[in-house]
C-alpha positions as semicolon CSV with decimal commas, in nm:
position;residue;x (nm);y (nm);z (nm)
1;X;-0,013;0,034;-0,019
2;X;0,084;0,340;-0,098
3;X;0,038;0,492;0,259
4;X;0,247;0,265;0,408
5;X;0,556;0,298;0,241
6;X;0,481;0,681;0,241
7;X;0,496;0,685;0,610
8;X;0,837;0,460;0,624
9;X;0,995;0,739;0,432
10;X;0,820;1,043;0,600
11;X;0,962;0,829;0,897
12;X;1,367;0,807;0,751
13;X;1,334;1,195;0,652
14;X;1,229;1,240;1,063
15;X;1,529;1,046;1,159
16;X;1,760;1,256;0,914
17;X;1,595;1,569;1,059
18;X;1,672;1,450;1,414
19;X;2,055;1,402;1,330
20;X;2,062;1,727;1,160
21;X;1,884;1,910;1,461
22;X;2,171;1,754;1,695
23;X;2,498;1,769;1,511
24;X;2,423;2,027;1,221
25;X;2,496;2,359;1,225
26;X;2,271;2,632;1,215
27;X;2,329;2,964;0,971
28;X;2,558;3,256;1,133
29;X;2,292;3,455;1,043
30;X;1,904;3,431;1,007
31;X;1,870;3,588;0,734
32;X;2,134;3,417;0,528
33;X;1,996;3,375;0,174
34;X;2,222;3,092;0,075
35;X;2,137;2,909;0,355
36;X;1,782;2,994;0,313
37;X;1,766;2,846;-0,045
38;X;1,960;2,585;0,066
39;X;1,711;2,445;0,333
40;X;1,452;2,519;0,075
41;X;1,599;2,264;-0,181
42;X;1,620;2,002;0,050
43;X;1,323;2,032;0,259
44;X;1,074;2,071;-0,045
45;X;1,056;1,740;-0,142
46;X;0,967;1,649;0,220
47;X;0,686;1,884;0,180
48;X;0,542;1,756;-0,132
49;X;0,541;1,371;0,028
50;X;0,399;1,509;0,347
51;X;0,105;1,648;0,152
52;X;0,027;1,339;-0,035
53;X;0,081;1,170;0,326
54;X;-0,160;1,382;0,458
55;X;-0,461;1,323;0,164
56;X;-0,368;0,935;0,157
57;X;-0,373;0,941;0,594
58;X;-0,703;1,103;0,608
59;X;-0,859;0,875;0,354
60;X;-0,769;0,593;0,510
61;X;-0,928;0,725;0,815
62;X;-1,214;0,793;0,666
63;X;-1,272;0,425;0,569
64;X;-1,208;0,331;0,882
65;X;-0,843;0,129;0,795
66;X;-0,692;0,318;1,106
67;X;-0,785;0,396;1,434
68;X;-0,658;0,788;1,443
69;X;-0,844;1,051;1,468
70;X;-0,838;1,313;1,178
71;X;-0,707;1,551;1,372
72;X;-0,389;1,322;1,480
73;X;-0,291;1,356;1,132
74;X;-0,350;1,712;1,061
75;X;-0,146;1,797;1,381
76;X;0,142;1,508;1,261
77;X;0,162;1,702;0,909
78;X;0,197;2,053;1,137
79;X;0,450;1,905;1,357
80;X;0,659;1,765;1,105
81;X;0,642;2,084;0,932
82;X;0,770;2,269;1,242
83;X;1,074;2,009;1,269
84;X;1,159;2,069;0,895
85;X;1,239;2,425;1,016
86;X;1,329;2,393;1,343
87;X;1,594;2,106;1,226
88;X;1,775;2,384;1,057
89;X;1,730;2,705;1,217
90;X;1,757;2,522;1,561
91;X;1,551;2,840;1,778
92;X;1,385;2,536;1,942
93;X;1,532;2,396;2,280
94;X;1,579;1,964;2,273
95;X;1,290;1,906;2,518
96;X;1,032;2,094;2,299
97;X;1,216;1,937;1,965
98;X;1,214;1,601;2,090
99;X;0,805;1,632;2,236
100;X;0,731;1,711;1,881
101;X;0,965;1,432;1,758
102;X;0,800;1,173;1,972
103;X;0,437;1,267;1,875
104;X;0,522;1,217;1,461
105;X;0,671;0,887;1,559
106;X;0,403;0,711;1,744
107;X;0,147;0,876;1,507
108;X;0,377;0,720;1,183
109;X;0,412;0,346;1,383
110;X;0,058;0,348;1,454
111;X;0,005;0,351;1,117
112;X;0,221;0,124;0,962
113;X;0,129;-0,114;1,239
114;X;-0,242;-0,126;1,155
115;X;-0,209;-0,131;0,770
116;X;-0,017;-0,387;0,749
C-alpha cells in the first residue's frame, strides 16, 4: 500500500532531521539567503511528500482502515512541518523538539502497524 511506503519514507526523513538538529550547524545569520535556499531545496521534497501523505492518511481514516482521529493526522503534518524548519534553524529547545519528534513518530508507527 502506498500509504505505508510514504509513512516509512517520512519516518526516515524524520530521523535524518533529528540527526541534523543534533549535529548540524545553524546559520550564522538567520537572514542568510544562501542558507535559506539550501534549506528550501532540501526540504521541498519532504513538504510535497507530507502533503500526499496527509491526503492518503485522511482517506484511510475516513474508510476506517486505521484507528486514528483526523485531527491527529493534521497535527502530525503540522508538527512535521515545524520540525523541518527547527531542524535547520535550531530555534527550539531540545526538550520541545523531542516532544514533537516523539509525537510524530508515535502516529507514524501506529499507522504502519495498523496497515500491515
